[in-house]
N, C-alpha and C positions, 0 to 999 in steps of 0.2 A: 746874255746867256747863249743866244743863238751863235754869236761870234765865237764863244768858247767851244761850243760843240763842233763848229766847222774847223777851228784850229786843231782840236783833238783828232778829227778825222784826217786832216792834212798830215799831222805828225805820225799817225799810225799807218796810213795807207800810202804815203808818198814813197816813190822808189828811192833806193839808196843812191848816194852820189856816185858818179862815174869812178870806176876803179875800186869800189867797195863791194864786198860780198853781200848777198841778200840775207845771209844768216851765218851762224857759226860753222866753221869747218871742223867736222868731227873726225876722229880716228878711232879705229877698233883694234884692240890687242888680241893675242891668240887665245886668251882665256876669259873673254867677256869684258875686258877693260875698255872704258869709254873715255876718250881724251878730247880736249879741244885743241886744235892745231892752229898755230899762228901762221897765216898765209904769207907773212912777211919774212920769217926766218925759219919756219918749219919746227919751231920749238913746241913742246906739248905740255898740257896741264891735265893731270888725271882728275876727271870729274867723279868717277865712281866705277865699281866693278859689278857686273851682273852675276849673281850667284847661280851655281848649278850649271855652268857652261862647260861642255866637254872640250870642244875645239872650235873656235869661232873664226869666221871670215866673211867677206862680201858685205860690207856695210852699205846701206842705201836709205834715202829718205823717201817715205811713202806719202805722196801728196793727198791721197784719199783719206787716210786716218791721221795725217799730220804727226807721224812718229817715225823713229829710226827702226829699221829692220836689219837683221843680220842672219847668217846661216850658222847653225850649230850642228857639228858632225857627231852624231850619237849612234854607237853600235853599228857602224857601217852604213847608216842612212843619213839623210839631211833634213833637218827641221828649220823652217824659216820662223824666226821669233821677232816679236815687237818689244821695244824697250820703253819702259816707263822712266823718263828722265827725272822724275821726282823721287822715286824710291829705288831706282836702278834694279827693278824686278823685270822679268821677261815672261811673256806668254807666247805659246806656240800658235802661230797663225795658220800654218799648213805644213804637212809633212810631204816631201816629194815622193812620187811614186817609185816603185822598184826599178823602173826603167832609167831612173836618174839616181844612181848611187855612186858618188864621186868621192875620191879620197880628199878632195878639197874643191868645193864650189868656189871658183876664182872670183866671180863678181856678180852683182845684181844690178839691174836697172829697172826703173818703174816710170812709165810715161805718165803725163798728166791725166790721161784717160783711165789709169789704174792697171794697164797691161803690165805684167811682170815678165822679165827676161833674165835668164841666168847664163853664165859663161863658164863652161867646164868641159867634161867629156863623158861618154858612156864607157864604163870599164870593159876591157876586153875587145873593144871595137877597133883599136888601133888608130882611132881618129881623135885627136885632141883639138882644143880650141874650138869647141862647138857653141853655137848660139841656140839656146832652148827658149821656147815660149812656155811659161808656166801658168797653169790655171790657179789663181789665187784662192779659189774655194776648195778645189779637190787635190791639188798638187800634181795633177797629170801634166807631164812635160813632153813637148814635141820639138824635135831637132829641126831647126830652120836653115842654118848655115854651118859650114865647117871650115876649119883652117883659118880662123881669124886671129891675127897676131896682136893681141892686146885685150884690155878690159872693156867694160861697157859703161856708158853713161847716157841718160836721156837728154835729148836736145829740145824736142818739142813734141807735139802730138803724134807725129808719125816718123820721127827720125831718131836713130840711135848713133852714138859715137863709139869708135873703137880705135886702137893703135894710137894713143896719145892725142886724139882729137882730130886727126886729119882723115880718118876713115869714117865713112858715112854709110848707114844702112837704112834704106827705105822700108819701113815696117809693112805697109800693105803688100808690097811685092817681094820683100826680103832680098833685094838686090843690093850688093855692097859696092862701094866705090871709094876712091881716095880724092880728097880735095887737093887741087894743084897749088903750088906756090909756097909750100912750107920750107923753112930753112932748117937744115940739119938732117942727119940720118937717124931716125928714131924707130926704125923698124923693129918690132917685137919688144919694145921697151916698156910700153904702157900696160902694166898688168892690173892696175886699179885706176879708175877714173871717176871723177864727179864733175858735173857741168855747172858753172856759175852763170845763170841766165842773165843777170843784171850787168855783167861786164863782158859777155861773149867770150868767156875763157873756160878752159878745162884744166883741172889739176889731176896729176897722176903720179904714182910711185914707179920708179924705174926698176925693171928687170928683176922681179922676184923669181926664185928658182922653182923647179917643179914641185917641191914640197911646200911652196908658198911661204918661204921664210924670207923676210925682207930687212934684216938688220943693217942699218946704215945706208939703205938705198935712198937716194935723194928724191925729194919732192920737186916736181916741175910744174910750171904754169905755162899754158899754151894760150897765147893771144890769138884767137881765131880770126879777128879782123885784120891784124897786121901780119898774120901767118908766120909768127916767130915763137920759139921756145925760150923760156928763161929758167935756169936752174936756181931754185930757192935754197936748197941745202938738205942735209939728212936729218930726219926727225930724231929726237933723243929718246925715242921709245920704239919698240918693234911694232909695226902696224900691219894689219892684214886687211884693212879696208878704210876708205875715206868717203865722206858724204857731206854735202852742204845742207844744213837744216833751215828752218824758217824761225826767225826770232819771235818772241812774245812782244806785245806792244810795249813801247818804252815807258819808263817810269813817269816821264813828264806828261806823256799823252794820257796815261791812266789817272794822274793827279788832276789834269784838266777835266777829264770826263767826270771824275768824282765831284769836283767843284761845280761843274755845270749841273749835274744831277741834284746837288744840294740846293743850289740856287733856284732850280726849276721847282723843287718841292716846296721851298719857302714861299715862292710866289703864289702857289696854289692854296696856301693855308688861308682860312677865313679871317 
């Protein structure tokens, strides 16, 4: 039985094979639609639609609560909501303060530490493409950097990605830079990004316009080790956000755990 338990742990906790995502690639529609996106051909499968959404954008996986978050633009303000993937209901996590009222919050990123960042702009300031640090408890947002050409993704505990994956932001110092050696001119193309930590790759949607409408805009994969971009293709649904989630334990692992637990209980009977 001890062997079964160890095998169950291996199946559940072992990293995904090279070239495989750590979890599903999710997509977000403009009205709360949640899709699963095939990273091989960018095709989409509708999983469900969150009710009561006004205008959604900026999908992200929150590693603290292990749930999908997105922005809902309600009455001129922005609410960050968490999705229950079982019922496709949403609860408001935090409402952004009045200093951050954007016609569309372009993107969100959450570091493993739980720090939340948004990509958008302050209305009337004349400055677009701003990086904001957002207090996940109060919604207070502070502008950290401006004029960033691209979306956001969390790389590790202190690094954010932007501009298709070759832009790097050091979070403690909030100094931006660009990693050298990437092939192709993708300046200002990556407006949504999500980082796949198990394969050192970034996925992003190309060139959404200022109203954040992305019909037919292709999905790209950035191999950050090889420094190359690969065009996957256009999704068959309008997407306003993408994120990589964390899968539940596989059925085989759960079955082995159940079998091991049953055997363990049987051995303890008098």
